[in-house]
Structure formats: C-alpha cells, structure tokens
CHARMM-style PDB file with segment names, atoms N, HN, CA, C and O in Angstrom:
ATOM      1  N   UNK     1       0.813  -1.194   0.000  1.00  0.00      PROA
ATOM      2  CA  UNK     1       0.000   0.000   0.000  1.00  0.00      PROA
ATOM      3  C   UNK     1       0.861   1.264   0.000  1.00  0.00      PROA
ATOM      4  O   UNK     1       0.498   2.260  -0.626  1.00  0.00      PROA
ATOM      5  N   UNK     2       1.994   1.229   0.695  1.00  0.00      PROA
ATOM      6  HN  UNK     2       2.289   0.420   1.203  1.00  0.00      PROA
ATOM      7  CA  UNK     2       2.901   2.366   0.764  1.00  0.00      PROA
ATOM      8  C   UNK     2       4.287   1.933   0.278  1.00  0.00      PROA
ATOM      9  O   UNK     2       5.172   1.649   1.086  1.00  0.00      PROA
ATOM     10  N   UNK     3       4.470   1.884  -1.035  1.00  0.00      PROA
ATOM     11  HN  UNK     3       3.751   2.114  -1.691  1.00  0.00      PROA
ATOM     12  CA  UNK     3       5.714   1.336  -1.580  1.00  0.00      PROA
ATOM     13  C   UNK     3       6.968   2.107  -1.175  1.00  0.00      PROA
ATOM     14  O   UNK     3       8.025   1.504  -0.989  1.00  0.00      PROA
ATOM     15  N   UNK     4       6.869   3.419  -1.036  1.00  0.00      PROA
ATOM     16  HN  UNK     4       6.010   3.908  -1.187  1.00  0.00      PROA
ATOM     17  CA  UNK     4       8.056   4.188  -0.671  1.00  0.00      PROA
ATOM     18  C   UNK     4       8.465   3.912   0.773  1.00  0.00      PROA
ATOM     19  O   UNK     4       9.650   3.761   1.068  1.00  0.00      PROA
ATOM     20  N   UNK     5       7.498   3.848   1.657  1.00  0.00      PROA
ATOM     21  HN  UNK     5       6.535   3.970   1.417  1.00  0.00      PROA
ATOM     22  CA  UNK     5       7.795   3.518   3.049  1.00  0.00      PROA
ATOM     23  C   UNK     5       8.392   2.118   3.132  1.00  0.00      PROA
ATOM     24  O   UNK     5       9.361   1.897   3.859  1.00  0.00      PROA
ATOM     25  N   UNK     6       7.827   1.188   2.403  1.00  0.00      PROA
ATOM     26  HN  UNK     6       7.040   1.368   1.813  1.00  0.00      PROA
ATOM     27  CA  UNK     6       8.362  -0.179   2.385  1.00  0.00      PROA
ATOM     28  C   UNK     6       9.795  -0.201   1.854  1.00  0.00      PROA
ATOM     29  O   UNK     6      10.636  -0.938   2.368  1.00  0.00      PROA
ATOM     30  N   UNK     7      10.074   0.603   0.831  1.00  0.00      PROA
ATOM     31  HN  UNK     7       9.390   1.202   0.414  1.00  0.00      PROA
ATOM     32  CA  UNK     7      11.419   0.664   0.256  1.00  0.00      PROA
ATOM     33  C   UNK     7      12.415   1.244   1.261  1.00  0.00      PROA
ATOM     34  O   UNK     7      13.533   0.745   1.387  1.00  0.00      PROA
ATOM     35  N   UNK     8      12.015   2.284   1.968  1.00  0.00      PROA
ATOM     36  HN  UNK     8      11.107   2.690   1.865  1.00  0.00      PROA
ATOM     37  CA  UNK     8      12.902   2.886   2.971  1.00  0.00      PROA
ATOM     38  C   UNK     8      13.154   1.917   4.121  1.00  0.00      PROA
ATOM     39  O   UNK     8      14.262   1.850   4.652  1.00  0.00      PROA
ATOM     40  N   UNK     9      12.138   1.179   4.497  1.00  0.00      PROA
ATOM     41  HN  UNK     9      11.237   1.234   4.066  1.00  0.00      PROA
ATOM     42  CA  UNK     9      12.327   0.172   5.536  1.00  0.00      PROA
ATOM     43  C   UNK     9      13.332  -0.879   5.064  1.00  0.00      PROA
ATOM     44  O   UNK     9      14.208  -1.287   5.827  1.00  0.00      PROA
ATOM     45  N   UNK    10      13.211  -1.315   3.824  1.00  0.00      PROA
ATOM     46  HN  UNK    10      12.499  -0.984   3.204  1.00  0.00      PROA
ATOM     47  CA  UNK    10      14.135  -2.318   3.276  1.00  0.00      PROA
ATOM     48  C   UNK    10      15.559  -1.771   3.224  1.00  0.00      PROA
ATOM     49  O   UNK    10      16.507  -2.478   3.566  1.00  0.00      PROA
ATOM     50  N   UNK    11      15.714  -0.517   2.798  1.00  0.00      PROA
ATOM     51  HN  UNK    11      14.944   0.057   2.521  1.00  0.00      PROA
ATOM     52  CA  UNK    11      17.051   0.099   2.743  1.00  0.00      PROA
ATOM     53  C   UNK    11      17.691   0.154   4.125  1.00  0.00      PROA
ATOM     54  O   UNK    11      18.906   0.023   4.266  1.00  0.00      PROA
ATOM     55  N   UNK    12      16.865   0.349   5.130  1.00  0.00      PROA
ATOM     56  HN  UNK    12      15.877   0.455   5.016  1.00  0.00      PROA
ATOM     57  CA  UNK    12      17.350   0.440   6.509  1.00  0.00      PROA
ATOM     58  C   UNK    12      17.403  -0.923   7.192  1.00  0.00      PROA
ATOM     59  O   UNK    12      17.740  -1.030   8.372  1.00  0.00      PROA
ATOM     60  N   UNK    13      17.064  -1.965   6.429  1.00  0.00      PROA
ATOM     61  HN  UNK    13      16.790  -1.878   5.471  1.00  0.00      PROA
ATOM     62  CA  UNK    13      17.012  -3.326   6.967  1.00  0.00      PROA
ATOM     63  C   UNK    13      16.098  -3.388   8.197  1.00  0.00      PROA
ATOM     64  O   UNK    13      16.428  -3.994   9.217  1.00  0.00      PROA
ATOM     65  N   UNK    14      14.951  -2.743   8.063  1.00  0.00      PROA
ATOM     66  HN  UNK    14      14.682  -2.251   7.235  1.00  0.00      PROA
ATOM     67  CA  UNK    14      13.987  -2.663   9.150  1.00  0.00      PROA
ATOM     68  C   UNK    14      12.731  -3.430   8.762  1.00  0.00      PROA
ATOM     69  O   UNK    14      12.191  -3.246   7.671  1.00  0.00      PROA
ATOM     70  N   UNK    15      12.278  -4.281   9.653  1.00  0.00      PROA
ATOM     71  HN  UNK    15      12.716  -4.431  10.539  1.00  0.00      PROA
ATOM     72  CA  UNK    15      11.024  -4.975   9.395  1.00  0.00      PROA
ATOM     73  C   UNK    15       9.898  -4.288  10.173  1.00  0.00      PROA
ATOM     74  O   UNK    15      10.139  -3.330  10.908  1.00  0.00      PROA
ATOM     75  N   UNK    16       8.691  -4.775  10.007  1.00  0.00      PROA
ATOM     76  HN  UNK    16       8.496  -5.553   9.409  1.00  0.00      PROA
ATOM     77  CA  UNK    16       7.523  -4.144  10.616  1.00  0.00      PROA
ATOM     78  C   UNK    16       7.589  -4.170  12.146  1.00  0.00      PROA
ATOM     79  O   UNK    16       7.177  -3.214  12.802  1.00  0.00      PROA
ATOM     80  N   UNK    17       8.103  -5.252  12.706  1.00  0.00      PROA
ATOM     81  HN  UNK    17       8.438  -6.029  12.172  1.00  0.00      PROA
ATOM     82  CA  UNK    17       8.227  -5.332  14.171  1.00  0.00      PROA
ATOM     83  C   UNK    17       9.219  -4.295  14.687  1.00  0.00      PROA
ATOM     84  O   UNK    17       9.001  -3.695  15.739  1.00  0.00      PROA
ATOM     85  N   UNK    18      10.298  -4.086  13.956  1.00  0.00      PROA
ATOM     86  HN  UNK    18      10.474  -4.573  13.101  1.00  0.00      PROA
ATOM     87  CA  UNK    18      11.284  -3.090  14.359  1.00  0.00      PROA
ATOM     88  C   UNK    18      10.681  -1.688  14.286  1.00  0.00      PROA
ATOM     89  O   UNK    18      10.880  -0.876  15.189  1.00  0.00      PROA
ATOM     90  N   UNK    19       9.942  -1.406  13.209  1.00  0.00      PROA
ATOM     91  HN  UNK    19       9.781  -2.065  12.476  1.00  0.00      PROA
ATOM     92  CA  UNK    19       9.309  -0.094  13.073  1.00  0.00      PROA
ATOM     93  C   UNK    19       8.266   0.104  14.168  1.00  0.00      PROA
ATOM     94  O   UNK    19       8.127   1.202  14.707  1.00  0.00      PROA
ATOM     95  N   UNK    20       7.551  -0.935  14.487  1.00  0.00      PROA
ATOM     96  HN  UNK    20       7.664  -1.827  14.049  1.00  0.00      PROA
ATOM     97  CA  UNK    20       6.562  -0.873  15.555  1.00  0.00      PROA
ATOM     98  C   UNK    20       7.231  -0.513  16.883  1.00  0.00      PROA
ATOM     99  O   UNK    20       6.744   0.341  17.624  1.00  0.00      PROA
ATOM    100  N   UNK    21       8.319  -1.155  17.161  1.00  0.00      PROA
ATOM    101  HN  UNK    21       8.715  -1.848  16.559  1.00  0.00      PROA
ATOM    102  CA  UNK    21       9.060  -0.889  18.398  1.00  0.00      PROA
ATOM    103  C   UNK    21       9.625   0.529  18.413  1.00  0.00      PROA
ATOM    104  O   UNK    21       9.539   1.230  19.421  1.00  0.00      PROA
ATOM    105  N   UNK    22      10.194   0.938  17.304  1.00  0.00      PROA
ATOM    106  HN  UNK    22      10.264   0.369  16.484  1.00  0.00      PROA
ATOM    107  CA  UNK    22      10.813   2.270  17.188  1.00  0.00      PROA
ATOM    108  C   UNK    22       9.795   3.392  17.348  1.00  0.00      PROA
ATOM    109  O   UNK    22      10.100   4.434  17.929  1.00  0.00      PROA
ATOM    110  N   UNK    23       8.597   3.181  16.838  1.00  0.00      PROA
ATOM    111  HN  UNK    23       8.350   2.335  16.366  1.00  0.00      PROA
ATOM    112  CA  UNK    23       7.577   4.243  16.843  1.00  0.00      PROA
ATOM    113  C   UNK    23       6.562   4.097  17.970  1.00  0.00      PROA
ATOM    114  O   UNK    23       5.762   4.998  18.220  1.00  0.00      PROA
ATOM    115  N   UNK    24       6.605   2.947  18.648  1.00  0.00      PROA
ATOM    116  HN  UNK    24       7.255   2.215  18.445  1.00  0.00      PROA
ATOM    117  CA  UNK    24       5.627   2.638  19.699  1.00  0.00      PROA
ATOM    118  C   UNK    24       4.195   2.592  19.164  1.00  0.00      PROA
ATOM    119  O   UNK    24       3.240   2.942  19.858  1.00  0.00      PROA
ATOM    120  N   UNK    25       4.075   2.151  17.913  1.00  0.00      PROA
ATOM    121  HN  UNK    25       4.850   1.867  17.349  1.00  0.00      PROA
ATOM    122  CA  UNK    25       2.770   1.876  17.298  1.00  0.00      PROA
ATOM    123  C   UNK    25       2.613   0.362  17.368  1.00  0.00      PROA
ATOM    124  O   UNK    25       3.521  -0.368  16.973  1.00  0.00      PROA
ATOM    125  N   UNK    26       1.487  -0.116  17.858  1.00  0.00      PROA
ATOM    126  HN  UNK    26       0.748   0.477  18.178  1.00  0.00      PROA
ATOM    127  CA  UNK    26       1.275  -1.555  17.977  1.00  0.00      PROA
ATOM    128  C   UNK    26       1.516  -2.286  16.670  1.00  0.00      PROA
ATOM    129  O   UNK    26       1.172  -1.790  15.597  1.00  0.00      PROA
ATOM    130  N   UNK    27       2.113  -3.475  16.767  1.00  0.00      PROA
ATOM    131  HN  UNK    27       2.392  -3.877  17.639  1.00  0.00      PROA
ATOM    132  CA  UNK    27       2.458  -4.231  15.565  1.00  0.00      PROA
ATOM    133  C   UNK    27       1.234  -4.540  14.703  1.00  0.00      PROA
ATOM    134  O   UNK    27       1.255  -4.295  13.497  1.00  0.00      PROA
ATOM    135  N   UNK    28       0.181  -5.067  15.298  1.00  0.00      PROA
ATOM    136  HN  UNK    28       0.164  -5.265  16.278  1.00  0.00      PROA
ATOM    137  CA  UNK    28      -1.015  -5.416  14.514  1.00  0.00      PROA
ATOM    138  C   UNK    28      -1.635  -4.169  13.892  1.00  0.00      PROA
ATOM    139  O   UNK    28      -2.082  -4.194  12.745  1.00  0.00      PROA
ATOM    140  N   UNK    29      -1.658  -3.081  14.653  1.00  0.00      PROA
ATOM    141  HN  UNK    29      -1.294  -3.060  15.584  1.00  0.00      PROA
ATOM    142  CA  UNK    29      -2.192  -1.821  14.147  1.00  0.00      PROA
ATOM    143  C   UNK    29      -1.358  -1.329  12.961  1.00  0.00      PROA
ATOM    144  O   UNK    29      -1.906  -0.909  11.941  1.00  0.00      PROA
ATOM    145  N   UNK    30      -0.048  -1.382  13.101  1.00  0.00      PROA
ATOM    146  HN  UNK    30       0.397  -1.723  13.930  1.00  0.00      PROA
ATOM    147  CA  UNK    30       0.846  -0.940  12.035  1.00  0.00      PROA
ATOM    148  C   UNK    30       0.685  -1.817  10.798  1.00  0.00      PROA
ATOM    149  O   UNK    30       0.684  -1.322   9.671  1.00  0.00      PROA
ATOM    150  N   UNK    31       0.549  -3.111  11.015  1.00  0.00      PROA
ATOM    151  HN  UNK    31       0.550  -3.514  11.931  1.00  0.00      PROA
ATOM    152  CA  UNK    31       0.351  -4.037   9.891  1.00  0.00      PROA
ATOM    153  C   UNK    31      -0.934  -3.694   9.140  1.00  0.00      PROA
ATOM    154  O   UNK    31      -0.943  -3.673   7.909  1.00  0.00      PROA
ATOM    155  N   UNK    32      -2.018  -3.425   9.870  1.00  0.00      PROA
ATOM    156  HN  UNK    32      -2.010  -3.443  10.870  1.00  0.00      PROA
ATOM    157  CA  UNK    32      -3.284  -3.052   9.232  1.00  0.00      PROA
ATOM    158  C   UNK    32      -3.175  -1.738   8.473  1.00  0.00      PROA
ATOM    159  O   UNK    32      -3.774  -1.582   7.408  1.00  0.00      PROA
ATOM    160  N   UNK    33      -2.426  -0.807   9.005  1.00  0.00      PROA
ATOM    161  HN  UNK    33      -1.939  -0.933   9.869  1.00  0.00      PROA
ATOM    162  CA  UNK    33      -2.257   0.488   8.339  1.00  0.00      PROA
ATOM    163  C   UNK    33      -1.416   0.340   7.070  1.00  0.00      PROA
ATOM    164  O   UNK    33      -1.706   0.964   6.050  1.00  0.00      PROA
ATOM    165  N   UNK    34      -0.384  -0.481   7.140  1.00  0.00      PROA
ATOM    166  HN  UNK    34      -0.148  -0.988   7.968  1.00  0.00      PROA
ATOM    167  CA  UNK    34       0.486  -0.676   5.984  1.00  0.00      PROA
ATOM    168  C   UNK    34      -0.237  -1.375   4.839  1.00  0.00      PROA
ATOM    169  O   UNK    34       0.059  -1.115   3.673  1.00  0.00      PROA
ATOM    170  N   UNK    35      -1.193  -2.269   5.158  1.00  0.00      PROA
ATOM    171  HN  UNK    35      -1.434  -2.481   6.105  1.00  0.00      PROA
ATOM    172  CA  UNK    35      -1.896  -2.959   4.071  1.00  0.00      PROA
ATOM    173  C   UNK    35      -3.190  -2.252   3.678  1.00  0.00      PROA
ATOM    174  O   UNK    35      -3.927  -2.740   2.822  1.00  0.00      PROA
ATOM    175  N   UNK    36      -3.473  -1.098   4.301  1.00  0.00      PROA
ATOM    176  HN  UNK    36      -2.875  -0.701   4.997  1.00  0.00      PROA
ATOM    177  CA  UNK    36      -4.611  -0.284   3.886  1.00  0.00      PROA
ATOM    178  C   UNK    36      -5.925  -0.618   4.556  1.00  0.00      PROA
ATOM    179  O   UNK    36      -6.956  -0.047   4.202  1.00  0.00      PROA
ATOM    180  N   UNK    37      -5.917  -1.535   5.523  1.00  0.00      PROA
ATOM    181  HN  UNK    37      -5.080  -2.000   5.811  1.00  0.00      PROA
ATOM    182  CA  UNK    37      -7.152  -1.887   6.223  1.00  0.00      PROA
ATOM    183  C   UNK    37      -7.657  -0.707   7.051  1.00  0.00      PROA
ATOM    184  O   UNK    37      -8.854  -0.421   7.082  1.00  0.00      PROA
ATOM    185  N   UNK    38      -6.725  -0.028   7.722  1.00  0.00      PROA
ATOM    186  HN  UNK    38      -5.752  -0.261   7.697  1.00  0.00      PROA
ATOM    187  CA  UNK    38      -7.054   1.179   8.489  1.00  0.00      PROA
ATOM    188  C   UNK    38      -6.115   2.295   8.061  1.00  0.00      PROA
ATOM    189  O   UNK    38      -5.091   2.044   7.426  1.00  0.00      PROA
ATOM    190  N   UNK    39      -6.466   3.521   8.409  1.00  0.00      PROA
ATOM    191  HN  UNK    39      -7.298   3.724   8.924  1.00  0.00      PROA
ATOM    192  CA  UNK    39      -5.658   4.674   8.002  1.00  0.00      PROA
ATOM    193  C   UNK    39      -4.697   5.099   9.106  1.00  0.00      PROA
ATOM    194  O   UNK    39      -4.969   4.938  10.295  1.00  0.00      PROA
ATOM    195  N   UNK    40      -3.562   5.649   8.673  1.00  0.00      PROA
ATOM    196  HN  UNK    40      -3.341   5.781   7.706  1.00  0.00      PROA
ATOM    197  CA  UNK    40      -2.622   6.225   9.620  1.00  0.00      PROA
ATOM    198  C   UNK    40      -3.209   7.495  10.217  1.00  0.00      PROA
ATOM    199  O   UNK    40      -3.865   8.273   9.525  1.00  0.00      PROA
ATOM    200  N   UNK    41      -2.969   7.695  11.501  1.00  0.00      PROA
ATOM    201  HN  UNK    41      -2.436   7.063  12.064  1.00  0.00      PROA
ATOM    202  CA  UNK    41      -3.298   8.966  12.149  1.00  0.00      PROA
ATOM    203  C   UNK    41      -2.116   9.892  11.957  1.00  0.00      PROA
ATOM    204  O   UNK    41      -0.991   9.441  11.743  1.00  0.00      PROA
ATOM    205  N   UNK    42      -2.369  11.178  12.034  1.00  0.00      PROA
ATOM    206  HN  UNK    42      -3.283  11.545  12.208  1.00  0.00      PROA
ATOM    207  CA  UNK    42      -1.294  12.159  11.802  1.00  0.00      PROA
ATOM    208  C   UNK    42      -0.128  11.948  12.769  1.00  0.00      PROA
ATOM    209  O   UNK    42       1.028  12.004  12.352  1.00  0.00      PROA
ATOM    210  N   UNK    43      -0.407  11.709  14.043  1.00  0.00      PROA
ATOM    211  HN  UNK    43      -1.347  11.664  14.382  1.00  0.00      PROA
ATOM    212  CA  UNK    43       0.686  11.538  15.006  1.00  0.00      PROA
ATOM    213  C   UNK    43       1.515  10.291  14.697  1.00  0.00      PROA
ATOM    214  O   UNK    43       2.718  10.275  14.956  1.00  0.00      PROA
ATOM    215  N   UNK    44       0.900   9.265  14.155  1.00  0.00      PROA
ATOM    216  HN  UNK    44      -0.077   9.278  13.944  1.00  0.00      PROA
ATOM    217  CA  UNK    44       1.638   8.064  13.764  1.00  0.00      PROA
ATOM    218  C   UNK    44       2.537   8.358  12.566  1.00  0.00      PROA
ATOM    219  O   UNK    44       3.667   7.875  12.492  1.00  0.00      PROA
ATOM    220  N   UNK    45       2.031   9.141  11.647  1.00  0.00      PROA
ATOM    221  HN  UNK    45       1.113   9.534  11.708  1.00  0.00      PROA
ATOM    222  CA  UNK    45       2.826   9.514  10.477  1.00  0.00      PROA
ATOM    223  C   UNK    45       4.054  10.323  10.908  1.00  0.00      PROA
ATOM    224  O   UNK    45       5.141  10.155  10.354  1.00  0.00      PROA
ATOM    225  N   UNK    46       3.875  11.187  11.884  1.00  0.00      PROA
ATOM    226  HN  UNK    46       2.992  11.324  12.334  1.00  0.00      PROA
ATOM    227  CA  UNK    46       4.984  11.997  12.380  1.00  0.00      PROA
ATOM    228  C   UNK    46       6.032  11.112  13.051  1.00  0.00      PROA
ATOM    229  O   UNK    46       7.231  11.325  12.870  1.00  0.00      PROA
ATOM    230  N   UNK    47       5.590  10.126  13.820  1.00  0.00      PROA
ATOM    231  HN  UNK    47       4.616   9.953  13.967  1.00  0.00      PROA
ATOM    232  CA  UNK    47       6.532   9.202  14.463  1.00  0.00      PROA
ATOM    233  C   UNK    47       7.353   8.451  13.420  1.00  0.00      PROA
ATOM    234  O   UNK    47       8.563   8.284  13.576  1.00  0.00      PROA
ATOM    235  N   UNK    48       6.694   8.002  12.361  1.00  0.00      PROA
ATOM    236  HN  UNK    48       5.712   8.137  12.234  1.00  0.00      PROA
ATOM    237  CA  UNK    48       7.397   7.272  11.303  1.00  0.00      PROA
ATOM    238  C   UNK    48       8.348   8.199  10.559  1.00  0.00      PROA
ATOM    239  O   UNK    48       9.459   7.797  10.212  1.00  0.00      PROA
ATOM    240  N   UNK    49       7.932   9.416  10.314  1.00  0.00      PROA
ATOM    241  HN  UNK    49       7.030   9.743  10.595  1.00  0.00      PROA
ATOM    242  CA  UNK    49       8.788  10.403   9.634  1.00  0.00      PROA
ATOM    243  C   UNK    49      10.080  10.620  10.416  1.00  0.00      PROA
ATOM    244  O   UNK    49      11.142  10.795   9.820  1.00  0.00      PROA
ATOM    245  N   UNK    50       9.997  10.609  11.742  1.00  0.00      PROA
ATOM    246  HN  UNK    50       9.134  10.467  12.227  1.00  0.00      PROA
ATOM    247  CA  UNK    50      11.196  10.804  12.575  1.00  0.00      PROA
ATOM    248  C   UNK    50      12.187   9.652  12.422  1.00  0.00      PROA
ATOM    249  O   UNK    50      13.386   9.837  12.632  1.00  0.00      PROA
ATOM    250  N   UNK    51      11.704   8.481  12.063  1.00  0.00      PROA
ATOM    251  HN  UNK    51      10.730   8.331  11.893  1.00  0.00      PROA
ATOM    252  CA  UNK    51      12.581   7.334  11.834  1.00  0.00      PROA
ATOM    253  C   UNK    51      13.334   7.502  10.506  1.00  0.00      PROA
ATOM    254  O   UNK    51      14.445   6.994  10.349  1.00  0.00      PROA
ATOM    255  N   UNK    52      12.725   8.212   9.561  1.00  0.00      PROA
ATOM    256  HN  UNK    52      11.823   8.623   9.689  1.00  0.00      PROA
ATOM    257  CA  UNK    52      13.314   8.444   8.235  1.00  0.00      PROA
ATOM    258  C   UNK    52      13.400   9.958   7.983  1.00  0.00      PROA
ATOM    259  O   UNK    52      12.685  10.478   7.127  1.00  0.00      PROA
ATOM    260  N   UNK    53      14.258  10.662   8.714  1.00  0.00      PROA
ATOM    261  HN  UNK    53      14.839  10.240   9.410  1.00  0.00      PROA
ATOM    262  CA  UNK    53      14.280  12.133   8.647  1.00  0.00      PROA
ATOM    263  C   UNK    53      14.660  12.699   7.277  1.00  0.00      PROA
ATOM    264  O   UNK    53      14.347  13.851   6.975  1.00  0.00      PROA
ATOM    265  N   UNK    54      15.327  11.902   6.452  1.00  0.00      PROA
ATOM    266  HN  UNK    54      15.581  10.967   6.697  1.00  0.00      PROA
ATOM    267  CA  UNK    54      15.743  12.387   5.139  1.00  0.00      PROA
ATOM    268  C   UNK    54      14.606  12.358   4.114  1.00  0.00      PROA
ATOM    269  O   UNK    54      14.753  12.879   3.008  1.00  0.00      PROA
ATOM    270  N   UNK    55      13.485  11.756   4.475  1.00  0.00      PROA
ATOM    271  HN  UNK    55      13.365  11.333   5.373  1.00  0.00      PROA
ATOM    272  CA  UNK    55      12.346  11.606   3.566  1.00  0.00      PROA
ATOM    273  C   UNK    55      11.215  12.556   3.952  1.00  0.00      PROA
ATOM    274  O   UNK    55      11.031  12.874   5.127  1.00  0.00      PROA
ATOM    275  N   UNK    56      10.464  12.999   2.955  1.00  0.00      PROA
ATOM    276  HN  UNK    56      10.613  12.741   2.001  1.00  0.00      PROA
ATOM    277  CA  UNK    56       9.287  13.828   3.232  1.00  0.00      PROA
ATOM    278  C   UNK    56       8.103  12.929   3.561  1.00  0.00      PROA
ATOM    279  O   UNK    56       8.078  11.755   3.192  1.00  0.00      PROA
ATOM    280  N   UNK    57       7.140  13.486   4.246  1.00  0.00      PROA
ATOM    281  HN  UNK    57       7.160  14.440   4.546  1.00  0.00      PROA
ATOM    282  CA  UNK    57       5.929  12.719   4.551  1.00  0.00      PROA
ATOM    283  C   UNK    57       5.184  12.374   3.274  1.00  0.00      PROA
ATOM    284  O   UNK    57       4.648  11.274   3.147  1.00  0.00      PROA
ATOM    285  N   UNK    58       5.145  13.308   2.321  1.00  0.00      PROA
ATOM    286  HN  UNK    58       5.581  14.202   2.424  1.00  0.00      PROA
ATOM    287  CA  UNK    58       4.470  13.027   1.052  1.00  0.00      PROA
ATOM    288  C   UNK    58       5.094  11.830   0.353  1.00  0.00      PROA
ATOM    289  O   UNK    58       4.387  10.993  -0.209  1.00  0.00      PROA
ATOM    290  N   UNK    59       6.411  11.749   0.388  1.00  0.00      PROA
ATOM    291  HN  UNK    59       6.986  12.428   0.844  1.00  0.00      PROA
ATOM    292  CA  UNK    59       7.114  10.620  -0.227  1.00  0.00      PROA
ATOM    293  C   UNK    59       6.796   9.321   0.519  1.00  0.00      PROA
ATOM    294  O   UNK    59       6.406   8.328  -0.095  1.00  0.00      PROA
ATOM    295  N   UNK    60       6.964   9.333   1.839  1.00  0.00      PROA
ATOM    296  HN  UNK    60       7.281  10.140   2.338  1.00  0.00      PROA
ATOM    297  CA  UNK    60       6.772   8.122   2.619  1.00  0.00      PROA
ATOM    298  C   UNK    60       5.359   7.560   2.508  1.00  0.00      PROA
ATOM    299  O   UNK    60       5.172   6.345   2.449  1.00  0.00      PROA
ATOM    300  N   UNK    61       4.371   8.444   2.479  1.00  0.00      PROA
ATOM    301  HN  UNK    61       4.524   9.431   2.526  1.00  0.00      PROA
ATOM    302  CA  UNK    61       2.988   7.984   2.538  1.00  0.00      PROA
ATOM    303  C   UNK    61       2.259   8.081   1.213  1.00  0.00      PROA
ATOM    304  O   UNK    61       1.029   8.089   1.177  1.00  0.00      PROA
ATOM    305  N   UNK    62       3.015   8.155   0.115  1.00  0.00      PROA
ATOM    306  HN  UNK    62       4.015   8.149   0.144  1.00  0.00      PROA
ATOM    307  CA  UNK    62       2.396   8.084  -1.206  1.00  0.00      PROA
ATOM    308  C   UNK    62       1.839   6.671  -1.377  1.00  0.00      PROA
ATOM    309  O   UNK    62       2.517   5.689  -1.075  1.00  0.00      PROA
ATOM    310  N   UNK    63       0.631   6.581  -1.851  1.00  0.00      PROA
ATOM    311  HN  UNK    63       0.081   7.379  -2.096  1.00  0.00      PROA
ATOM    312  CA  UNK    63       0.036   5.255  -2.068  1.00  0.00      PROA
ATOM    313  C   UNK    63       0.472   4.726  -3.422  1.00  0.00      PROA
ATOM    314  O   UNK    63       1.108   5.435  -4.202  1.00  0.00      PROA
ATOM    315  N   UNK    64       0.130   3.495  -3.690  1.00  0.00      PROA
ATOM    316  HN  UNK    64      -0.386   2.919  -3.057  1.00  0.00      PROA
ATOM    317  CA  UNK    64       0.485   2.896  -4.974  1.00  0.00      PROA
ATOM    318  C   UNK    64      -0.144   3.668  -6.131  1.00  0.00      PROA
ATOM    319  O   UNK    64       0.460   3.790  -7.197  1.00  0.00      PROA
ATOM    320  N   UNK    65      -1.359   4.189  -5.925  1.00  0.00      PROA
ATOM    321  HN  UNK    65      -1.849   4.089  -5.060  1.00  0.00      PROA
ATOM    322  CA  UNK    65      -2.020   4.970  -6.974  1.00  0.00      PROA
ATOM    323  C   UNK    65      -1.257   6.269  -7.255  1.00  0.00      PROA
ATOM    324  O   UNK    65      -1.208   6.728  -8.396  1.00  0.00      PROA
ATOM    325  N   UNK    66      -0.662   6.861  -6.206  1.00  0.00      PROA
ATOM    326  HN  UNK    66      -0.702   6.488  -5.279  1.00  0.00      PROA
ATOM    327  CA  UNK    66       0.074   8.107  -6.366  1.00  0.00      PROA
ATOM    328  C   UNK    66       1.355   7.915  -7.155  1.00  0.00      PROA
ATOM    329  O   UNK    66       1.826   8.856  -7.795  1.00  0.00      PROA
ATOM    330  N   UNK    67       1.932   6.719  -7.126  1.00  0.00      PROA
ATOM    331  HN  UNK    67       1.549   5.955  -6.607  1.00  0.00      PROA
ATOM    332  CA  UNK    67       3.223   6.487  -7.773  1.00  0.00      PROA
ATOM    333  C   UNK    67       3.076   6.020  -9.214  1.00  0.00      PROA
ATOM    334  O   UNK    67       4.082   5.857  -9.906  1.00  0.00      PROA
ATOM    335  N   UNK    68       1.868   5.804  -9.680  1.00  0.00      PROA
ATOM    336  HN  UNK    68       1.051   5.936  -9.118  1.00  0.00      PROA
ATOM    337  CA  UNK    68       1.672   5.331 -11.060  1.00  0.00      PROA
ATOM    338  C   UNK    68       1.640   6.485 -12.027  1.00  0.00      PROA
ATOM    339  OT1 UNK    68       1.484   6.278 -13.230  1.00  0.00      PROA
TER     340      UNK     68
END
C-alpha cells in the first residue's frame, strides 16, 4: 500500500516489528495500516517520519495509486 515507506524500511534493513518498536505503534495496528485496512493517524505519520528524517511525509505515505 505504501511502496516508498516499504522501500525505505528495506534500505534500513527494518522490518515491521522493528518499526513498531521504534515508533511505539502496535504491531497489529501498524500491519493493518500498511496494508490499507485502516488509516494512519497524523501523530503516527509523524513518528514514522522521525525514523526516516531524510524523507518527506508526502514521499513516505504516497500510495500505490500516487506512484503510477
């Protein structure tokens, strides 16, 4: 659902459990947000942005439709 975020996680050798721990977002909740079942809240997006400071929020949270 979020290919750029997934790519940045891969570049950083970070899996979903690691991102969950780093951001203090529950693993199941984060998994649902990443696959599009539920939406990210703004504060969650900010926490994730802090993990990838070199990336913009627009880049990280572009959906697959946005990248086509």
